[in-house]
N, C-alpha and C positions, 0 to 999 in steps of 0.2 A: 492879289490874284495872279499877276504876271510871275511873281516869284514862285508860287506854288506850281504853275504850269511849267515853268523853267526847270524846277526840281524834278518833276515827273518825267519830263523829256530827257533830262540828264541821266536819271535812273534807268530809263529804257535803253539809252545809248550805251551806258556802262554795262548793262546786262547783256546786250547784243555783242559787245566786245569781249566779254569774259566767257560767254557760252556759245557753243556752235549752234545750238537750237534751244528754243524755249517753246514748250508745249502747254497750252491751257486747255482744260477739258471740263466744261460744265456737264454735270451728270444728274441722273435721276435713277432711283432703284429702291432697295429695301435693306434694312439691317435686322439682324437677329442678335439681341443683347441678352446674355444669360449670366446670372450670378448664382453660384452654388456654395453652400456652406451649412451651417447649423441654424435651426429655428431660433427666434429671438428669446433670450433668457428673460427679458422684461415682460414678455407676453405669456410664455409657457412655464417659466421657472427653470432654474439651472438643471435640476435632476431630469426633467422631461426633455428639455432641449438637447442635452448631451446624447440622448438616445435616438434623436431624430435626424433627418436630413432635409435640406431646403433647396428648392430650385425656383428662381424667379426668371421669367422670360418676358421680353418686350420686343415686338416685331413691328416697327414703325416704317412708314414711308420716309425715304431719305433723299434729299437734294444736296448737291455739293459742287465744289469747284476745286479741281486739282491743278497744281502747277509743277512742271518738271523742267529742270535746267540741265541740259545734256552737253557734256564736253565732247570734243572731237574724238577722243579715245573711248567714248561710251560711258564713262563715269557719270553718274546722274545724282542730282540732289532734288528731292521732292518735298512739297508742302501740300498735304491733302486736308481738305475741309469738308465736313458734312454737318447738315442740320436735319435732325429727325423730327417728324411731325406725326400726330395721330397715332393709331395703333393701340391695341389692347395690352395690358400688363397682367400676366398670370403668375400667381405665386402658389407653390405647392409645398406644404409641410408634410413629410411622410414619417410615420412612426411604425411600430412593429406590425400592426394590422390596420391602422387607421391613416387615411390621408385627408388633410384639410386643404381645400382648394378655394382660392378666391380670385375672381377675374374682375379687373377694373376696366371700365370702358368709357367712351365719350370723353377721352382725354384731350385736354388742351395743354398749352405750354410747348417748349422746345427743348431739344437735347443736342448739344454741340459736341462734335468729335473732331479733334485736330491731331495731325501727326507730322513729324519731321523724319524724313527717311533718306538713306544713302544707299545707292545701288548701282546697277549696270544696265545699259540699254543695248540690246542686240539690234543692229541696223543693216545687216548684210543682205537682207532680202529687199528688193525694190519696193518702195511705198509702204513698208511694214516696220513697225517698232515693237519690240517685246522687252519689257522692263521688269526687273526683280529688285526689291528693296527691303531693308530692315531699318528700324529706328526706334523712336520713342513716341508715345501717344498719351493723350489725356482727354477725358470727356466729362461733361457735367450737364445737368439739366433739371428743370422743374416740371413735374407732371401733375396736372390738376384733373382728377377724374370726377365725373358727375353721376356715374352709375356703378353698382357692384352686383356680383352674383357670388354667393357663398355656398359651397357644396361640401358635404362630409361623406367620405366613403369608408366602408369597412369590408375587408376582404374583396375589394374591387367593386362592391355594390354600393350604389348611392343610398344613404339612409336618411339624409336630411338636405334640404335645399331652400334657400330664400334669396330674394333679390330686391333691390330698391335704389333710391337715389342717395347720393352722398353730397353733403354740403360742408363748406369750411374746412376741407381737408386737402392737403397737397403732399406730394412726395418729392424728395430731392435725392438724386442719384448721381454718383460719380465713379470714375474708373481711371486707373493708370496702368500702363502695360507696354509690351513690346509688339509692334505691328509687323506682320509679314504681308508684303504687298506684291501683287502681280498685275501688270496692266499690258494691254495690247492695243495698238492703233493701226488702222489701215487708211491710207491717204488716197483720195480720188484725184486730188491735184497736189501741187507742191505745198499747199498751206491748209487744206481742209480735208478732214476725214471723219471716221467714226472710231470710238474707243470703248473698250470694256475693261473694268477694273474689279479685281477681287482682293479683298483685304481681310485679315483676321488678326485681332489684337488679343493677346493673352496677358492677364495681369490680375490685379486686385480691385474689388469694387465694394461699394457700400450704398445702402438705401436708408434714409430716415423719413419719418412721417411727422408732419406738423398739423396740429388741430387748433383752429381758432375758436374761441368762445368769448364773445364780447371783445374787450380790449386786450385780453390775455391770449398767449399762445403756449401750447405744450408740444415739445418735440421728443419723439421716441425713436431710438435706433431700432430698425426692423431687421435688416439683414446685412451681412458682410461676408466676404470670402472670395474664392476664385471667381474671376470674371472673364467672359469671352464675348467679343464684339465682332461678329462676322458681317461684312457688307459686300453686296453685289450691286454694281451700278454701271450704266452705259450712257454715252452722250456724244456730243460733237467734239472732235479734236481739232484744235487750231494751232498750227505750227508757224513759228516766226524765225 
């Protein structure tokens, strides 16, 4: 135990020596995760899928912890972490005149989003930091819905609707991309303030579905294509 505490203390001292400032910011907010592409060929068939378009949206509650290491000249290294909870997942398959919409709710499970960024912090205004950054990001998570609502529209009018419970079904979603991050902090004291962060990750994503029946499992690729993960969050900024 003494070795572990000693290692942590040494890491903190080393970080303080290397960086002019270290900022930790616990956050809460929301994310808007979207995947756009073609409908699943396994479900609709290749000929039909090629004529359609797909949009999947997931808007969950997000909690996170961001860390920024700021050099004296303003160069900044950031490590942002988010965990998304709850939220409804909506999938829309659009064809020439028909739209097939399914909403999954009562979701459990978690979706993790992490990013490593390099940027610059503007510090020339007293008690205020403004940081811009770019980097790489990856996210993945399992979503387990317990309710669904299925709607079919033709020329914008609903022609069929049904809803019910879902059992033994889960969705696995992942994304990789390039995040664009903007954050601002205002400090009431030398060490404590408030912060706001806006980030948007553009990249590629995929969703698959797993259905359990007894001891067996069947996994189907549902969607893949362009992915966008927009996050807005705010929290307490702690500067060391």
